[in-house]
N, CA, C and O atoms as a CHARMM CRD file, in Angstrom:
* protein
*
  228
    1    1 MET  N    109.85000 109.04200 111.83800 PROA 1      0.00000
    2    1 MET  CA   108.99100 109.22400 110.68500 PROA 1      0.00000
    3    1 MET  C    109.18000 110.97300 110.14600 PROA 1      0.00000
    4    1 MET  O    108.84400 111.98100 110.76700 PROA 1      0.00000
    5    2 SER  N    109.76300 110.87800 108.93200 PROA 2      0.00000
    6    2 SER  CA   110.14100 112.19400 108.42800 PROA 2      0.00000
    7    2 SER  C    109.03400 113.30500 108.38400 PROA 2      0.00000
    8    2 SER  O    107.88100 112.97400 108.10700 PROA 2      0.00000
    9    3 THR  N    109.36900 114.69800 108.66800 PROA 3      0.00000
   10    3 THR  CA   108.13800 115.41700 108.41000 PROA 3      0.00000
   11    3 THR  C    107.98100 115.92400 107.27700 PROA 3      0.00000
   12    3 THR  O    108.84700 116.41400 106.55200 PROA 3      0.00000
   13    4 SER  N    106.81900 115.81600 107.08200 PROA 4      0.00000
   14    4 SER  CA   105.95700 115.96100 105.60100 PROA 4      0.00000
   15    4 SER  C    104.76900 116.89400 105.85400 PROA 4      0.00000
   16    4 SER  O    104.15600 116.93500 106.92100 PROA 4      0.00000
   17    5 SER  N    104.51800 117.58900 104.84800 PROA 5      0.00000
   18    5 SER  CA   103.09300 118.46500 104.92300 PROA 5      0.00000
   19    5 SER  C    101.98000 117.31700 104.62600 PROA 5      0.00000
   20    5 SER  O    102.13000 116.23200 104.06300 PROA 5      0.00000
   21    6 VAL  N    100.86100 117.88400 105.16500 PROA 6      0.00000
   22    6 VAL  CA    99.75600 117.03300 105.40900 PROA 6      0.00000
   23    6 VAL  C     99.33600 116.71800 103.77700 PROA 6      0.00000
   24    6 VAL  O     98.84700 115.62400 103.49600 PROA 6      0.00000
   25    7 GLU  N     99.57100 117.79500 102.68600 PROA 7      0.00000
   26    7 GLU  CA    99.44000 117.64000 101.27800 PROA 7      0.00000
   27    7 GLU  C    100.34700 116.39900 100.91100 PROA 7      0.00000
   28    7 GLU  O     99.95600 115.51800 100.14500 PROA 7      0.00000
   29    8 GLN  N    101.40400 116.39800 101.42700 PROA 8      0.00000
   30    8 GLN  CA   102.40600 115.38700 101.08500 PROA 8      0.00000
   31    8 GLN  C    101.92200 114.04200 101.33700 PROA 8      0.00000
   32    8 GLN  O    101.89800 113.15000 100.48900 PROA 8      0.00000
   33    9 ARG  N    101.52500 113.93400 102.58000 PROA 9      0.00000
   34    9 ARG  CA   100.93200 112.72100 103.08500 PROA 9      0.00000
   35    9 ARG  C     99.64500 112.23500 102.53700 PROA 9      0.00000
   36    9 ARG  O     99.50300 111.01300 102.52500 PROA 9      0.00000
   37   10 ALA  N     98.63600 113.00600 102.05900 PROA 10     0.00000
   38   10 ALA  CA    97.61300 112.85300 101.35600 PROA 10     0.00000
   39   10 ALA  C     98.03500 112.29700 100.04500 PROA 10     0.00000
   40   10 ALA  O     97.45900 111.27300  99.67800 PROA 10     0.00000
   41   11 LEU  N     98.99500 112.83900  99.24200 PROA 11     0.00000
   42   11 LEU  CA    99.35200 112.37600  98.11800 PROA 11     0.00000
   43   11 LEU  C     99.72100 111.05800  98.35900 PROA 11     0.00000
   44   11 LEU  O     99.34200 110.17500  97.59000 PROA 11     0.00000
   45   12 SER  N    100.43800 110.80000  99.36600 PROA 12     0.00000
   46   12 SER  CA   101.31700 109.35500  99.46900 PROA 12     0.00000
   47   12 SER  C    100.18600 108.39300  99.72800 PROA 12     0.00000
   48   12 SER  O    100.33400 107.22700  99.36500 PROA 12     0.00000
   49   13 LEU  N     99.30100 108.69100 100.19900 PROA 13     0.00000
   50   13 LEU  CA    97.97800 107.78100 100.75500 PROA 13     0.00000
   51   13 LEU  C     97.27700 107.62700  99.22900 PROA 13     0.00000
   52   13 LEU  O     96.91000 106.48200  98.96600 PROA 13     0.00000
   53   14 LEU  N     97.08400 108.50700  98.34300 PROA 14     0.00000
   54   14 LEU  CA    96.47400 108.42000  97.33200 PROA 14     0.00000
   55   14 LEU  C     97.07000 107.51400  96.33300 PROA 14     0.00000
   56   14 LEU  O     96.44100 106.74200  95.60900 PROA 14     0.00000
   57   15 ARG  N     98.57100 107.71600  96.37400 PROA 15     0.00000
   58   15 ARG  CA    99.53000 106.49600  95.50300 PROA 15     0.00000
   59   15 ARG  C     99.25800 105.33700  96.14500 PROA 15     0.00000
   60   15 ARG  O     99.01100 104.46800  95.30900 PROA 15     0.00000
   61   16 ALA  N     99.19300 104.93200  97.25700 PROA 16     0.00000
   62   16 ALA  CA    99.18100 103.73800  97.93000 PROA 16     0.00000
   63   16 ALA  C     97.57800 102.88900  97.75400 PROA 16     0.00000
   64   16 ALA  O     97.39400 101.67200  97.74000 PROA 16     0.00000
   65   17 PHE  N     96.74400 103.78400  97.65600 PROA 17     0.00000
   66   17 PHE  CA    95.25500 103.27800  97.27500 PROA 17     0.00000
   67   17 PHE  C     95.49400 103.08800  95.89900 PROA 17     0.00000
   68   17 PHE  O     95.23300 101.92600  95.58800 PROA 17     0.00000
   69   18 GLU  N     95.78800 103.59800  95.19300 PROA 18     0.00000
   70   18 GLU  CA    95.65200 103.30600  93.75100 PROA 18     0.00000
   71   18 GLU  C     96.61700 102.49100  93.32300 PROA 18     0.00000
   72   18 GLU  O     96.36200 101.80100  92.33600 PROA 18     0.00000
   73   19 ASN  N     97.89200 102.38500  93.94000 PROA 19     0.00000
   74   19 ASN  CA    98.80000 101.03500  93.47900 PROA 19     0.00000
   75   19 ASN  C     98.14700  99.72300  93.83200 PROA 19     0.00000
   76   19 ASN  O     98.32500  98.69400  93.18000 PROA 19     0.00000
   77   20 ALA  N     97.23700  99.83600  95.10000 PROA 20     0.00000
   78   20 ALA  CA    96.59800  98.67100  95.41100 PROA 20     0.00000
   79   20 ALA  C     95.25100  98.15600  94.72900 PROA 20     0.00000
   80   20 ALA  O     94.53900  97.21300  95.07500 PROA 20     0.00000
   81   21 GLY  N     95.09900  99.06300  93.63600 PROA 21     0.00000
   82   21 GLY  CA    93.96100  98.78000  92.79400 PROA 21     0.00000
   83   21 GLY  C     92.68900  99.54300  93.30400 PROA 21     0.00000
   84   21 GLY  O     91.65300  99.20800  92.73000 PROA 21     0.00000
   85   22 LYS  N     92.57500 100.47300  94.24100 PROA 22     0.00000
   86   22 LYS  CA    91.25900 100.85400  94.40900 PROA 22     0.00000
   87   22 LYS  C     91.38500 102.31200  93.87000 PROA 22     0.00000
   88   22 LYS  O     92.44700 102.93100  93.93000 PROA 22     0.00000
   89   23 ALA  N     90.21700 102.83400  93.33000 PROA 23     0.00000
   90   23 ALA  CA    89.93100 103.82800  92.49500 PROA 23     0.00000
   91   23 ALA  C     89.41100 104.90100  93.65200 PROA 23     0.00000
   92   23 ALA  O     88.51100 104.56200  94.42100 PROA 23     0.00000
   93   24 VAL  N     90.01100 106.18200  93.72900 PROA 24     0.00000
   94   24 VAL  CA    89.81800 107.00800  94.68600 PROA 24     0.00000
   95   24 VAL  C     88.93100 108.42300  94.05300 PROA 24     0.00000
   96   24 VAL  O     89.65400 109.15000  93.37200 PROA 24     0.00000
   97   25 SER  N     87.71400 108.81800  94.17000 PROA 25     0.00000
   98   25 SER  CA    87.21200 109.85900  93.72200 PROA 25     0.00000
   99   25 SER  C     87.60100 111.08000  94.21000 PROA 25     0.00000
  100   25 SER  O     87.58100 112.07500  93.48500 PROA 25     0.00000
  101   26 ARG  N     87.99300 111.12300  95.48400 PROA 26     0.00000
  102   26 ARG  CA    87.83400 112.36800  95.92500 PROA 26     0.00000
  103   26 ARG  C     89.00300 112.35900  97.53100 PROA 26     0.00000
  104   26 ARG  O     89.02400 111.52400  98.43600 PROA 26     0.00000
  105   27 VAL  N     89.65400 113.32900  97.39900 PROA 27     0.00000
  106   27 VAL  CA    90.76100 113.66100  98.69900 PROA 27     0.00000
  107   27 VAL  C     90.20400 115.04600  99.22200 PROA 27     0.00000
  108   27 VAL  O     89.92700 116.04000  98.55200 PROA 27     0.00000
  109   28 THR  N     90.12500 114.89000 100.36100 PROA 28     0.00000
  110   28 THR  CA    89.80100 116.09900 101.11300 PROA 28     0.00000
  111   28 THR  C     90.79900 116.32400 102.35000 PROA 28     0.00000
  112   28 THR  O     91.05200 115.40300 103.12700 PROA 28     0.00000
  113   29 VAL  N     91.32900 117.55800 102.47700 PROA 29     0.00000
  114   29 VAL  CA    92.52900 117.68200 103.41900 PROA 29     0.00000
  115   29 VAL  C     91.83400 118.65000 104.27400 PROA 29     0.00000
  116   29 VAL  O     91.47200 119.59000 103.56700 PROA 29     0.00000
  117   30 GLU  N     91.47600 118.82300 105.57300 PROA 30     0.00000
  118   30 GLU  CA    91.16300 119.93400 106.48500 PROA 30     0.00000
  119   30 GLU  C     91.54500 119.72200 108.06600 PROA 30     0.00000
  120   30 GLU  O     91.07500 119.03600 108.97300 PROA 30     0.00000
  121   31 GLY  N     92.84500 120.83700 107.92300 PROA 31     0.00000
  122   31 GLY  CA    93.81000 120.78300 109.06400 PROA 31     0.00000
  123   31 GLY  C     94.73800 119.36000 108.83500 PROA 31     0.00000
  124   31 GLY  O     95.41400 119.06700 107.84900 PROA 31     0.00000
  125   32 LYS  N     94.54000 118.62400 110.02500 PROA 32     0.00000
  126   32 LYS  CA    95.38900 117.59900 109.67100 PROA 32     0.00000
  127   32 LYS  C     94.64100 116.15400 109.57700 PROA 32     0.00000
  128   32 LYS  O     95.17200 115.07200 109.82700 PROA 32     0.00000
  129   33 ARG  N     93.38800 116.35400 109.19100 PROA 33     0.00000
  130   33 ARG  CA    92.67500 115.45200 108.79800 PROA 33     0.00000
  131   33 ARG  C     92.49200 115.08800 107.36700 PROA 33     0.00000
  132   33 ARG  O     92.26800 116.01900 106.59300 PROA 33     0.00000
  133   34 ILE  N     92.56400 113.70300 106.82700 PROA 34     0.00000
  134   34 ILE  CA    92.86000 113.54000 105.07900 PROA 34     0.00000
  135   34 ILE  C     91.64600 112.72200 105.18900 PROA 34     0.00000
  136   34 ILE  O     91.34200 111.98900 106.13000 PROA 34     0.00000
  137   35 GLU  N     91.01800 112.93100 104.15300 PROA 35     0.00000
  138   35 GLU  CA    89.76600 111.79400 103.91300 PROA 35     0.00000
  139   35 GLU  C     89.97200 111.61000 102.41600 PROA 35     0.00000
  140   35 GLU  O     90.10900 112.55800 101.64300 PROA 35     0.00000
  141   36 LEU  N     89.98400 110.25800 102.03500 PROA 36     0.00000
  142   36 LEU  CA    89.80500 109.64700 100.75200 PROA 36     0.00000
  143   36 LEU  C     88.49300 109.23800 100.73400 PROA 36     0.00000
  144   36 LEU  O     87.97000 108.87600 101.78700 PROA 36     0.00000
  145   37 VAL  N     87.82600 109.24000  99.61000 PROA 37     0.00000
  146   37 VAL  CA    86.58800 108.69300  99.36900 PROA 37     0.00000
  147   37 VAL  C     87.01500 107.79100  98.23500 PROA 37     0.00000
  148   37 VAL  O     87.80600 108.14600  97.36200 PROA 37     0.00000
  149   38 LEU  N     86.43000 106.57600  98.30200 PROA 38     0.00000
  150   38 LEU  CA    86.79100 105.56500  97.07500 PROA 38     0.00000
  151   38 LEU  C     85.60500 105.68200  96.29800 PROA 38     0.00000
  152   38 LEU  O     84.53300 106.12100  96.71500 PROA 38     0.00000
  153   39 SER  N     85.87600 105.21500  95.00200 PROA 39     0.00000
  154   39 SER  CA    84.98400 105.30100  93.91000 PROA 39     0.00000
  155   39 SER  C     84.08700 103.76900  94.34700 PROA 39     0.00000
  156   39 SER  O     84.52000 102.84500  95.03600 PROA 39     0.00000
  157   40 LYS  N     82.86900 103.87400  93.75900 PROA 40     0.00000
  158   40 LYS  CA    82.40800 102.63700  93.92700 PROA 40     0.00000
  159   40 LYS  C     82.45600 101.85900  92.51200 PROA 40     0.00000
  160   40 LYS  O     82.13400 102.28500  91.40300 PROA 40     0.00000
  161   41 GLU  N     82.93800 100.62800  92.87000 PROA 41     0.00000
  162   41 GLU  CA    83.10800 100.13600  91.54700 PROA 41     0.00000
  163   41 GLU  C     81.94200  99.63000  90.84500 PROA 41     0.00000
  164   41 GLU  O     81.27500  98.87300  91.55000 PROA 41     0.00000
  165   42 ARG  N     81.45800  99.82900  89.58300 PROA 42     0.00000
  166   42 ARG  CA    80.27600  99.80200  89.24800 PROA 42     0.00000
  167   42 ARG  C     80.46900  97.96700  88.02200 PROA 42     0.00000
  168   42 ARG  O     81.25400  97.68100  87.11800 PROA 42     0.00000
  169   43 GLU  N     79.56600  97.36200  88.53200 PROA 43     0.00000
  170   43 GLU  CA    79.69400  96.08400  87.61300 PROA 43     0.00000
  171   43 GLU  C     78.87200  96.44000  86.43600 PROA 43     0.00000
  172   43 GLU  O     77.82300  97.07700  86.34000 PROA 43     0.00000
  173   44 ASP  N     79.65500  95.83700  85.53800 PROA 44     0.00000
  174   44 ASP  CA    78.86500  96.12400  83.96500 PROA 44     0.00000
  175   44 ASP  C     77.69900  94.88900  84.14300 PROA 44     0.00000
  176   44 ASP  O     77.92000  93.75900  84.57800 PROA 44     0.00000
  177   45 ASP  N     76.62500  95.34200  83.75900 PROA 45     0.00000
  178   45 ASP  CA    75.19100  94.39600  83.68100 PROA 45     0.00000
  179   45 ASP  C     75.19600  94.03700  82.57700 PROA 45     0.00000
  180   45 ASP  O     74.94100  94.96500  81.80900 PROA 45     0.00000
  181   46 GLU  N     75.41800  92.83400  81.96000 PROA 46     0.00000
  182   46 GLU  CA    75.26800  92.44400  80.34100 PROA 46     0.00000
  183   46 GLU  C     73.96700  92.39200  80.13800 PROA 46     0.00000
  184   46 GLU  O     73.59500  92.25500  78.97200 PROA 46     0.00000
  185   47 TYR  N     73.06900  92.47900  81.09600 PROA 47     0.00000
  186   47 TYR  CA    71.52200  92.25900  80.73600 PROA 47     0.00000
  187   47 TYR  C     70.98100  93.78800  80.80300 PROA 47     0.00000
  188   47 TYR  O     69.75400  93.88900  80.80600 PROA 47     0.00000
  189   48 ALA  N     71.67500  94.90100  80.85400 PROA 48     0.00000
  190   48 ALA  CA    71.05300  96.07600  81.23100 PROA 48     0.00000
  191   48 ALA  C     70.36000  96.80100  80.15400 PROA 48     0.00000
  192   48 ALA  O     69.56700  97.71000  80.40200 PROA 48     0.00000
  193   49 GLY  N     70.66700  96.38700  78.88200 PROA 49     0.00000
  194   49 GLY  CA    69.97100  96.80100  77.89100 PROA 49     0.00000
  195   49 GLY  C     68.88400  96.26400  77.39400 PROA 49     0.00000
  196   49 GLY  O     68.25900  96.85200  76.51100 PROA 49     0.00000
  197   50 ILE  N     68.47600  95.02700  77.89800 PROA 50     0.00000
  198   50 ILE  CA    67.55500  94.18200  77.26200 PROA 50     0.00000
  199   50 ILE  C     66.26400  94.26000  78.16500 PROA 50     0.00000
  200   50 ILE  O     66.39400  94.28500  79.38900 PROA 50     0.00000
  201   51 ASP  N     64.90200  94.30300  77.51700 PROA 51     0.00000
  202   51 ASP  CA    63.71000  94.35900  78.10200 PROA 51     0.00000
  203   51 ASP  C     63.31600  92.98700  78.63500 PROA 51     0.00000
  204   51 ASP  O     63.01000  92.16600  77.77100 PROA 51     0.00000
  205   52 MET  N     63.26500  92.56900  79.99400 PROA 52     0.00000
  206   52 MET  CA    63.36200  91.37400  80.52000 PROA 52     0.00000
  207   52 MET  C     61.92200  91.22300  80.86300 PROA 52     0.00000
  208   52 MET  O     61.75600  90.28400  81.64200 PROA 52     0.00000
  209   53 ARG  N     60.79900  91.85800  80.52500 PROA 53     0.00000
  210   53 ARG  CA    59.43700  91.70300  81.04400 PROA 53     0.00000
  211   53 ARG  C     59.10100  90.35600  80.38300 PROA 53     0.00000
  212   53 ARG  O     59.49400  90.17600  79.23000 PROA 53     0.00000
  213   54 HSD  N     58.52500  89.55500  80.90900 PROA 54     0.00000
  214   54 HSD  CA    57.69600  88.10400  80.44900 PROA 54     0.00000
  215   54 HSD  C     56.21700  88.17300  80.15600 PROA 54     0.00000
  216   54 HSD  O     55.72500  87.48800  79.25800 PROA 54     0.00000
  217   55 ASP  N     55.50400  88.99100  80.90300 PROA 55     0.00000
  218   55 ASP  CA    53.96800  89.35700  80.97000 PROA 55     0.00000
  219   55 ASP  C     53.49100  89.48800  79.46300 PROA 55     0.00000
  220   55 ASP  O     52.69700  88.74400  78.88800 PROA 55     0.00000
  221   56 GLN  N     54.13600  90.58000  78.95600 PROA 56     0.00000
  222   56 GLN  CA    53.74400  91.10100  77.54000 PROA 56     0.00000
  223   56 GLN  C     54.74300  91.21300  76.48800 PROA 56     0.00000
  224   56 GLN  O     55.85900  91.56700  76.86700 PROA 56     0.00000
  225   57 THR  N     54.58700  90.99400  75.29500 PROA 57     0.00000
  226   57 THR  CA    55.67200  91.14600  74.42300 PROA 57     0.00000
  227   57 THR  C     55.08200  92.58600  73.53900 PROA 57     0.00000
  228   57 THR  O     55.76200  93.07800  72.63800 PROA 57     0.00000
């Protein structure tokens, strides 16, 4: 494996995750440790804006 800085490895991991369709919200580099935090995929709720109560009108 070629020698590369931790920052270069972090960017490489970021590209790999994004190419795989994963959204990354944060990348943290502490020493030799690299932490990637994935974004939670939010499902659009088509009923979110509709009042769904049925007990009163």
